N, C-alpha and C positions, 0 to 999 in steps of 0.2 A: 749375499750379493749374487745377482744372476750371472750365469756362466758367460754370457756375452760381454759383460763388464770385465770379468776376470781375464778372459782371453784378450780383449782389447787393450787392457792395461799391460798385460804381459808383452804384447807385440810392440807397445810403445817403449818399453824398457829394453836394455841390452840383454841378450841371451847369455846364459851361463851353461857350461858343459863340463863334464868330468872325464868322460872316456875319449880315447883317440878318435873313435868314429864320429863323435859328436862335436869335435873341435871345429871342423869345417862349418857345421851348422851354427855353432856359437859365433864364429867369425862373421858369418853372414848376418846373424842377428845383431852383432855389435855394429856392423856397417850400416844396417838399416836404422838402428837406433841413432847413429851419428847423423844420417840423412834427416831423420825426424827432428833432431836437435837443430840442424841447419834450417829446416823449414820453420821451426818455432822461432829461431833467432830472426829470420827474415820478417816474419809477421810482427815480432816485437819491435824491430828497428823501424818498420814502416809506420806502426802505430805511434811510436815515440816521436818520430820525425814529424808526423802530421800534427800531433798535439803541440809540439814546441813551435812549429812554424805558424800555426793558426793563433797561438797565444801571443807570439811576437807581433803578428799583423794586427791582432786586436789591441795590443798595447800601443802600437803606432797610431792606430785610428783613434783610440781614446785620448792619447797625448795631444794630437793635432786638434781633435774636437774640443778638448778642454781649453786649449790655447785660443781657438776661435771664439769660444763662448766667454773667455775673459774680456773680449772686446765687444762681441755681439750680445744681444739680448735673446732670451728664449722666444719671445713673440713680439712683433711690432704691429701697431694699429696706426694707420695713416689716413689722411683725407684723400678722397678720390680727386678733388680739385687741387691738391698740392699742400693744403694746410687745414688745420682744425682750429677754429677760433676759440671754442670753449673746451679746452682739453680737460679741465677739472671735471666736467660732467661725464666725459668719456672715462676718466679714471675711476670715478665713483661707480660707474656701470660695470666696468671690468672687474672691480674688486668684489662684486657680488658673486663672482664665480669662485667657489671654494679653493680651487687649485692655485689661484693667483696670489702670490705672496707680497709683491711690491710693484709699484708703477712709477715711472719717471718720464717727463716730457723730453722731446728732442726736436732739433731742427737739422735737416740734412740737405746737402747741396754739393755741387762740384765747382771747383775753381782752380786757378793756377797760382802757385807760389813762386816768387822770384826773389833773388838776391844776387846783386852784381850781374854776372852773365849766366847764372844758373836758373833754369826754368823747369818746374816740375808740376805735373797735374796732381791734384789732391782731392780727396773726399773730405769735405768739411762737415763736421758734426757739432752742432750746438748742444751743450748739456748743462744741466743744473748740477753743480758739484755736490750739493747736499743730497740730491735725489739719486744721482748716477751711481753712487757707491752701493745702493741697495739693489740695483738690477744688473751690475757687471762688476768684474774684479779689476778693472783698469787702474783703479787707484792703488792697488797692491803692486802693480807693475811699473810704477813711477821710478825711474832711475835718478832723475834730477828734478828738483822742484816738487811741488805738491799740486794735486788737482784743485784743491781749494784756493790756489792762487788765481784762478779764473774769477775775476770780479766784473760785474756788469758795468760797462762804460769805460773800463781801463784798456780794452782791446788787447788783452793778452791771448797767447796761443800756446797750446801744448802739442808738440810734434812727436811722431813716431821716431824711434831710434835711427832707422835707416834713412828716413827723410831728413832728420837733423844732420846726420853725417854727410849726406849728399850736398847740403848747403854749407857745412862746416860751421854751424852756429852752436852757441851755448846759451845759458841763461843770461837774459838781458840784451841779447842781440835782436836786431830788427829784421823782419821779412815783410815783403809786400804781397798782399793778397789781391788778385785780379779776378773780379766776378764777371762772367760773360754777359749777364743781363746789364746792358749798357744804358746810358742816358743820352737822350736826343739833344743835340746842340746844333747851332748853325753850320758847324763843320761836319755834321753827320753823327752817327751813333758811336759813342766812345765808351769803352768798358770802364767800369768803376774800380778804382784802386783804393786800398786802405792799408796803412802800415800797422803791423802788429808786433808786439814785443814777446819774445819767447820766455815763458814763465815755467816751462816744464818739459821733460822728455820722458816718454814711456817706452818700454821694450817688452812686448807681449810674447816674443819668441816666434811669431808668425809673420813671415816676410811680407805677405800681401798687405797686411795692415800696418806693419812697422814702416813700410816704404811709401804709404799713400795716405794715411789717416792723420788728420789734424783736428784738434778739439778747440772750440771757442766757448765762451759763455753763451748760454742760450739766447739771452737778450741781444747780445752783439751780433749773433748769427742771424736772428730774425730781422734785425735792423739792416744788416748787410744785404740779405736776400729780399728785403722789402716784403715780408710776409705779414698778413693781417693777424696771424696767430702763430702756432707752432706746427711743424710737420706732422707730429703725432705723439704717441706715447709708446714707451718700451716697457716690457714687464718681465718679471721673473716668476717662474712657477715652481712647485714643490719637486716634481719629477720631470726633468727635461725630456725624458724619453716619451712622455705623454703629450708633448707639444702639439702634434697633429690633432689629437682628440680634444685638447683644450681649445685649440683654434676653432674646431667645429662647434663647441659650446659657445664661444664668443660670437660666432656668426649668427647665433640664434638670439642673442640679447642685444646686439648692436644694430644700428641702422644700416641700410644697404649702401649708403654713400661712403662707407669706410672700407679700407682695404686691410686685410689681415694676412700677415706672413709670419710663419714660424721659422726657426733656424734651419730645419731640414729643407725647406723650400728655398731659402736664401743660398744654400750651398748644395743644391741638388746634384749638379754635375760632378762635384768632387766626391760626394758620398756614393753616387752611382758608380763612379770609376773605382772607388775602393772596394765596393761590394763585388763588382765584376772581377777585379784582381783577386780578391779572396776566394771567390767561387772557382776561378780557374786554377788557383794554387791548390785548392782542395782536390779538384779532379786530377791534377797532375800527380800530386803526392799519393792519392789513392791508388795510382798505378803501381806504386811500390808494394802495397799490400796485395794487389792483384797478382803481381809477379810471384810473391811469396805463396799465394794460394795455388798458382800453377805448379810451383815447386812441390807443394803438398800433394797435388794430383800425381806427379811422378813418383813421389815417395810411396804413396799408397799402392800405385800400380806395381812397383818393385816388390812391395810386401805381398801383394796378392800372388805375383808370380813365384816368389820364394816359398810361400806358405800353401801351395796348392795341395801338397800331400796332407798337411794338417787339416785343410778345408775338407778334403775327401774323407778323412777319418772321422771328422765331426759329423759329416753327412751320413756315414754308415752307422754312426752311433745314434742317429735319430734327429740330429739338428736340422731344422727347416731352412730353406733358402733365405727366408726373412731373418732368421737368427744370424746366419752368416753375414748377411748384409748389415745387420746391426753391429756386428763385431768391428767391421772396418769403418762404419760411420762413427762409432764411439772412439776409435783410434784417431781419426782425423779431427773429430770435435775436441778431443782432449788436447791435441797439439795446438789447434786454433785457440782454445780457451786459455791454455797456459801462455801462448805467445801474446794474446791480447792482455792478459793480466800483467805480464812482465813489461809489455810496451806501455800500458797505461801508467803503471807505477813509475817506470823510468821517465816517461814524458812529463808526468806531473811533477816529479822531483826536479827535473831540469827546468821546466817552465816556471815553477814556483821559486827557484833559487837562481834564476838567470842573472840577477843583479849582482850575485857573488861569483858565479862561474865565469862570466865574460870578463870582468876586471882581472880575475886570476889568470885567465888565458892571455890577456893583453900583457900582463907583467911577465908571464912565462916566456912568451914568444917575442916580446919587445915590439908589438904592433898596437895600433889603435884602430878599431873597426869603424868608429864614427868620429872622425877628427872634428874638433870644435870649430876650426876655421872654415869648415865646409858645411857641416850639418848643424842645425839649430838644436838637435837632440843629441847630446854627447853620450848618453847612457842608453843601452838597449832596453826598451820597455817590454813588459809582458803583462797580459791580462788573461789569466786562465779562467775559462768559463765551463761550468758543469755541463751545459748543453752540448758543447763541442766534444767533451770527453765521452759523454754517453753516445753521441752520434758516431764517433770514430770507433769506439769499442764495439758497438752493435754492428757496424759495417764490417769490421774484421771478423766477427763471429759468423755473420751471414755468409761472407765469402768463403770462410773455412768450411762451413756446412755444405755449401754448393760444391766445393772441391771434392767432397767425399761421395757425391752421388754416382759418378761413373765408375770409379774403382770398386765401390761396394756392390754395384750392380754386376760388374764383371765377376766379382768373387762369388756372388749368388748363382751364377751360371756355370760354375765349374762342375764338371761331371766326375763323380768319384771313380768310375771304372777307368776313364782315360787318364786321370791324375795318378792312379796307383799302378798303371800298367808296367812302368819301368822302375818301380820302387822295389 
């Protein structure tokens, strides 16, 4: 092993001494080793905290995204004029794209739902029950009734859980749907009203859709909105992360009078806000690692000051300034690498077992971090990603190496004659 590594490793460990004259030097070495351990612990805690927080934020994002996509489709194709008369031809065309797994028609519109004195705005979606289960998971979120209870001509309706609770309705109750596209009469333009029977209630866990979405049979919806065909088709693809790329492929095989929207564009503001929040949290928590790196600078500067006599002796024995510089670079790099390793290990263990750690902490302290009556997600989710772990570990190592530059440069500038003058 090169002597630079041997000396750097020795400076990282606690010093040992036997004689009385060496006890003070040993105490100083032990103190410096303690400071090194504190610097290492600071880096480890910063790395672990950053991994755990980003994993939890990824988990929340994944949980909300999955709940959105249980109601939404991966990609929607709609007519520029508001409807598509021959949706089967469009479905055959989009199925030629290998990534598309399933296609289902839909009708979309806005209306008002009323019952007694309660009035609520609603997003109306007409679906084909047999086809809808292939492009979304809404059938799996039915709390009461079945999606298959929507039958053409029966004018049944499936409501979101929050919407049903606001009306106080259950299966078999009646609600009135008011469509803004009215009919012209001698008394003026009057909105069209139709009474529907509640045949099901779903609860996706996403408040926006549970409080505003109502499902009809696609034929009833087309008749209600007086469409010559259907609004468009919804599709499911193999990898939802590839939705923008698949949309680009669809734009090349479909005609220009069709509009294509993927799930990332439908919720662009929400995802942009989440990415901004995640980016800012990453920057803020990186400051913890930066503070530990500054602590590492002070540790190395104290080591350089304490070891000036040793540096002078090494120089008189023939060590070059570059070798002296390498000694303290190796010491700082070892502290940073060990802190990074401990932090990555600790952060990975906590993030991977947070579903066990959080319930145990709740039972121990008698608290609930995510009350079910306030949050729709009652368990703390975690999504540990390798790219985040690699990025955080690399960042901590780079900051540790940067922290060694100035102290090692100062060590290389120590003059042997001045350092040994009072020894």
